[in-house]
N, C-alpha and C positions, 0 to 999 in steps of 0.2 A: 504494500500500500504506500509506503514512504517513497519507494522508487517511482511509483506512478505519479505521485504528487510532485516529485522533483522533475520528472519528465515534463509534466504539464507546465511547471514554472519555467523550464528551460525553453519551451516553445515561444515564450514571450521575451525572456532575458537574452537568448542567443542572438536574435537580430539586433537588439539594442547594443550589445557588445560589439557586434560586427560594424554597425554604423559608427560607433565611437572609434573603432580601429581605422575605418575608412577616413574619417575626419583627421585622425592623427597622421595617417599616410599622406593625405593631401597637404597638410601643413608642414610636415617634416621633410618629406622627399617626394614631391609631386611627379618627378620623372622616373622614379623607380617604384614599381607597383608591387611591393612586398606583401601587401594585405591579401593577395590572392591565396597565399598558402594558409593564412589564418582562416580565410573564408572556406577553404576546402575542409579543414578540420572541423570548424563549427557547423558547416553544412552536413557533414557526415553524422556528427553528434545530434543535429537537429532531426534528421531523418530517423535515426534510431529512436529518439525520444517520441517522435510522432507515431512510429509503429508500436512502441510500448504502450502509448496512450490508446491507440486504436484497439490493440489486443485487450486491454482492460475494459474498454467500452463494449466490445463484442461479448466478452465474458459476462459482464453485468447485464447486458441486454438479453443474453441467452438465459441467464438465471431468472430474470424477471419474467420472460416468456414462459419458462418452465413452471414457475410458481403460478402464473395466471392460468396456465393450462390445467394444472392439478386442482386449483381452486374451483374452476368451472365444472369439473367432473363431479 
C-alpha cells in the first residue's frame, strides 16, 4: 500500500522535478543538453510508477466487482 501511494505521488512530483532540471539546464548551459539523461531516468521511473498504480486500480476494481457480484446473489 505504501509503495502504491509513493507511486501515485511520484506521478505528480516527477514532472515537477524534470521541469526544474530543464530550467537549470537552460540557465547553466543552454548549448549542452545534459537534462536528456535525467529525463530518461525519470521517464522510466514514471512509467513504472504508472503501471504500479494501474495494477493497484485493477486489483481494487476487481475486488469491488467480486464483492458486488456475491452480494447480488
